[in-house]
py3Dmol code that shows the C-alpha trace and the ligand (Angstrom):
import py3Dmol

protein = """\
ATOM      1  CA  MET A   1     -22.492 -11.925  -0.385  1.00  0.00           C
ATOM      2  CA  THR A   2     -23.372  -8.432   0.620  1.00  0.00           C
ATOM      3  CA  ARG A   3     -20.820  -5.916  -0.475  1.00  0.00           C
ATOM      4  CA  SER A   4     -19.732  -3.488   2.182  1.00  0.00           C
ATOM      5  CA  CYS A   5     -17.356  -0.592   2.367  1.00  0.00           C
ATOM      6  CA  SER A   6     -13.791  -1.384   3.592  1.00  0.00           C
ATOM      7  CA  ALA A   7     -13.101   2.082   5.113  1.00  0.00           C
ATOM      8  CA  LEU A   8     -12.498   2.185   8.830  1.00  0.00           C
ATOM      9  CA  GLY A   9     -15.575   3.418  10.669  1.00  0.00           C
ATOM     10  CA  CYS A  10     -17.798   3.297   7.564  1.00  0.00           C
ATOM     11  CA  THR A  11     -20.734   0.986   7.836  1.00  0.00           C
ATOM     12  CA  THR A  12     -22.171   1.471   4.375  1.00  0.00           C
ATOM     13  CA  ARG A  13     -23.382  -1.755   2.798  1.00  0.00           C
ATOM     14  CA  ASP A  14     -24.652  -2.348  -0.657  1.00  0.00           C
ATOM     15  CA  ASN A  15     -28.358  -2.738  -0.189  1.00  0.00           C
ATOM     16  CA  GLY A  16     -31.596  -1.109  -1.316  1.00  0.00           C
ATOM     17  CA  ARG A  17     -31.199   1.675   1.160  1.00  0.00           C
ATOM     18  CA  SER A  18     -27.681   2.712   0.090  1.00  0.00           C
ATOM     19  CA  ARG A  19     -28.737   2.607  -3.604  1.00  0.00           C
ATOM     20  CA  GLU A  20     -31.683   4.816  -2.840  1.00  0.00           C
ATOM     21  CA  ARG A  21     -29.256   7.338  -1.428  1.00  0.00           C
ATOM     22  CA  GLY A  22     -27.068   7.163  -4.517  1.00  0.00           C
ATOM     23  CA  ILE A  23     -24.187   5.379  -2.932  1.00  0.00           C
ATOM     24  CA  SER A  24     -22.113   3.287  -5.219  1.00  0.00           C
ATOM     25  CA  PHE A  25     -19.324   0.818  -4.557  1.00  0.00           C
ATOM     26  CA  HIS A  26     -15.907   0.823  -6.141  1.00  0.00           C
ATOM     27  CA  GLN A  27     -13.292  -1.921  -6.158  1.00  0.00           C
ATOM     28  CA  PHE A  28      -9.722  -1.224  -5.297  1.00  0.00           C
ATOM     29  CA  PRO A  29      -7.773  -0.238  -8.407  1.00  0.00           C
ATOM     30  CA  VAL A  30      -5.529  -2.770 -10.133  1.00  0.00           C
ATOM     31  CA  ASP A  31      -2.845  -0.234 -10.782  1.00  0.00           C
ATOM     32  CA  ALA A  32      -0.241  -0.667  -8.043  1.00  0.00           C
ATOM     33  CA  ALA A  33       0.498   3.045  -7.488  1.00  0.00           C
ATOM     34  CA  GLN A  34      -3.107   4.015  -7.338  1.00  0.00           C
ATOM     35  CA  ARG A  35      -3.921   1.026  -5.073  1.00  0.00           C
ATOM     36  CA  ARG A  36      -1.239   2.287  -2.673  1.00  0.00           C
ATOM     37  CA  GLU A  37      -2.932   5.625  -2.560  1.00  0.00           C
ATOM     38  CA  TRP A  38      -6.264   4.047  -1.723  1.00  0.00           C
ATOM     39  CA  ILE A  39      -4.632   1.962   1.033  1.00  0.00           C
ATOM     40  CA  ARG A  40      -2.999   4.987   2.457  1.00  0.00           C
ATOM     41  CA  ALA A  41      -6.281   6.883   2.433  1.00  0.00           C
ATOM     42  CA  VAL A  42      -8.038   4.039   4.189  1.00  0.00           C
ATOM     43  CA  ASN A  43      -5.227   4.155   6.790  1.00  0.00           C
ATOM     44  CA  ARG A  44      -6.157   0.907   8.368  1.00  0.00           C
ATOM     45  CA  VAL A  45      -4.166  -1.666  10.379  1.00  0.00           C
ATOM     46  CA  ASP A  46      -5.014  -5.331  10.322  1.00  0.00           C
ATOM     47  CA  PRO A  47      -6.049  -6.129  13.946  1.00  0.00           C
ATOM     48  CA  ARG A  48      -4.489  -9.614  13.807  1.00  0.00           C
ATOM     49  CA  SER A  49      -1.139  -9.059  12.209  1.00  0.00           C
ATOM     50  CA  ARG A  50      -0.829  -5.332  13.133  1.00  0.00           C
ATOM     51  CA  GLN A  51       0.563  -4.760   9.742  1.00  0.00           C
ATOM     52  CA  ALA A  52      -0.876  -2.303   7.244  1.00  0.00           C
ATOM     53  CA  TRP A  53      -4.146  -3.765   6.078  1.00  0.00           C
ATOM     54  CA  ARG A  54      -4.298  -5.091   2.555  1.00  0.00           C
ATOM     55  CA  PRO A  55      -7.481  -5.093   0.560  1.00  0.00           C
ATOM     56  CA  GLY A  56      -8.766  -8.515  -0.325  1.00  0.00           C
ATOM     57  CA  PRO A  57     -10.090  -9.426  -3.759  1.00  0.00           C
ATOM     58  CA  SER A  58     -13.522  -8.184  -2.921  1.00  0.00           C
ATOM     59  CA  ALA A  59     -12.550  -5.034  -1.020  1.00  0.00           C
ATOM     60  CA  MET A  60     -14.461  -1.968  -1.976  1.00  0.00           C
ATOM     61  CA  LEU A  61     -14.956   1.569  -1.002  1.00  0.00           C
ATOM     62  CA  CYS A  62     -18.229   3.367  -1.114  1.00  0.00           C
ATOM     63  CA  SER A  63     -18.748   6.632  -2.966  1.00  0.00           C
ATOM     64  CA  ARG A  64     -18.988   8.556   0.348  1.00  0.00           C
ATOM     65  CA  HIS A  65     -15.214   8.784   0.350  1.00  0.00           C
ATOM     66  CA  PHE A  66     -14.982  10.526  -2.958  1.00  0.00           C
ATOM     67  CA  THR A  67     -15.898  13.980  -4.111  1.00  0.00           C
ATOM     68  CA  GLU A  68     -18.252  14.779  -6.905  1.00  0.00           C
ATOM     69  CA  ALA A  69     -15.179  15.708  -9.064  1.00  0.00           C
ATOM     70  CA  ASP A  70     -13.889  12.110  -8.793  1.00  0.00           C
ATOM     71  CA  PHE A  71     -16.748  10.782 -10.818  1.00  0.00           C
ATOM     72  CA  GLU A  72     -17.538  10.829 -14.586  1.00  0.00           C
ATOM     73  CA  ARG A  73     -21.186  10.751 -15.392  1.00  0.00           C
ATOM     74  CA  TYR A  74     -22.781   8.680 -18.138  1.00  0.00           C
ATOM     75  CA  GLY A  75     -26.410   9.560 -17.989  1.00  0.00           C
ATOM     76  CA  MET A  76     -27.822   7.867 -14.954  1.00  0.00           C
ATOM     77  CA  ARG A  77     -24.661   5.932 -14.252  1.00  0.00           C
ATOM     78  CA  ARG A  78     -21.420   7.204 -12.907  1.00  0.00           C
ATOM     79  CA  LYS A  79     -17.882   5.889 -12.903  1.00  0.00           C
ATOM     80  CA  LEU A  80     -14.817   6.759 -10.941  1.00  0.00           C
ATOM     81  CA  ARG A  81     -12.297   8.776 -12.850  1.00  0.00           C
ATOM     82  CA  ARG A  82      -8.982   7.220 -13.656  1.00  0.00           C
ATOM     83  CA  GLY A  83      -6.616   8.124 -10.844  1.00  0.00           C
ATOM     84  CA  ALA A  84      -9.309   9.066  -8.373  1.00  0.00           C
ATOM     85  CA  VAL A  85      -8.147   8.719  -4.804  1.00  0.00           C
ATOM     86  CA  PRO A  86     -10.547   8.678  -1.794  1.00  0.00           C
ATOM     87  CA  SER A  87     -10.248  11.947   0.050  1.00  0.00           C
ATOM     88  CA  LEU A  88     -13.216  12.040   2.388  1.00  0.00           C
ATOM     89  CA  PRO A  89     -12.862   9.934   5.478  1.00  0.00           C
ATOM     90  CA  VAL A  90     -16.170   8.822   7.046  1.00  0.00           C
ATOM     91  CA  THR A  91     -15.956   9.035  10.717  1.00  0.00           C
ATOM     92  CA  GLU A  92     -19.605   9.073  11.757  1.00  0.00           C
ATOM     93  CA  PRO A  93     -21.364   5.750  11.497  1.00  0.00           C
ATOM     94  CA  GLU A  94     -24.864   5.860  10.297  1.00  0.00           C
ATOM     95  CA  GLU A  95     -27.128   6.158  13.260  1.00  0.00           C
ATOM     96  CA  ALA A  96     -29.423   3.353  12.187  1.00  0.00           C
ATOM     97  CA  ILE A  97     -26.632   0.719  12.306  1.00  0.00           C
ATOM     98  CA  SER A  98     -24.343   2.237  14.880  1.00  0.00           C
ATOM     99  CA  ASN A  99     -25.261  -0.450  17.410  1.00  0.00           C
ATOM    100  CA  CYS A 100     -23.849  -3.011  15.062  1.00  0.00           C
ATOM    101  CA  ARG A 101     -20.214  -2.028  14.837  1.00  0.00           C
ATOM    102  CA  ARG A 102     -18.593  -5.367  14.033  1.00  0.00           C
ATOM    103  CA  PRO A 103     -15.476  -4.833  11.968  1.00  0.00           C
ATOM    104  CA  LEU A 104     -16.311  -5.319   8.305  1.00  0.00           C
ATOM    105  CA  THR A 105     -13.035  -7.085   7.647  1.00  0.00           C
ATOM    106  CA  ALA A 106     -14.210 -10.426   9.036  1.00  0.00           C
ATOM    107  CA  SER A 107     -15.165 -11.839   5.642  1.00  0.00           C
ATOM    108  CA  LEU A 108     -11.872 -10.772   4.045  1.00  0.00           C
ATOM    109  CA  HIS A 109      -9.914 -13.105   6.162  1.00  0.00           C
ATOM    110  CA  SER A 110     -11.541 -16.140   4.743  1.00  0.00           C
ATOM    111  CA  PHE A 111      -9.954 -15.708   1.346  1.00  0.00           C
TER     112      PHE A 111
END
"""
ligand_1 = """\
1
ZN
Zn -17.572 3.874 2.894
"""
view = py3Dmol.view(width=600, height=400)
view.addModel(protein, "pdb")
view.setStyle({"model": 0}, {"cartoon": {"style": "trace"}})
view.addModel(ligand_1, "xyz")
view.setStyle({"model": 1}, {"stick": {}})
view.zoomTo()
view.show()
């Protein structure tokens, strides 16, 4: 299964191209308070239930929603800092895939 970003309007997928650009993917935190912060930052409504969207077990955000300061570097690798909250909304879809704007939530509903 291809991983893709759960942020509204963000079309980043985990593929060779995103890796080339240094984009990483980060799972929603287990910590309840931090998780709420992420959900609030994503600010997304489930189109079916019209309730606040809840991240599924495989929900991820890409690194485009975080600032450099949110990461700790370990040589070539980087890791989100504890307590990091996404602060950069991505509103512009990437031009190359803008003609394919299916909601990325479809796969989450099958869980
Ligand atoms: Zn994203």
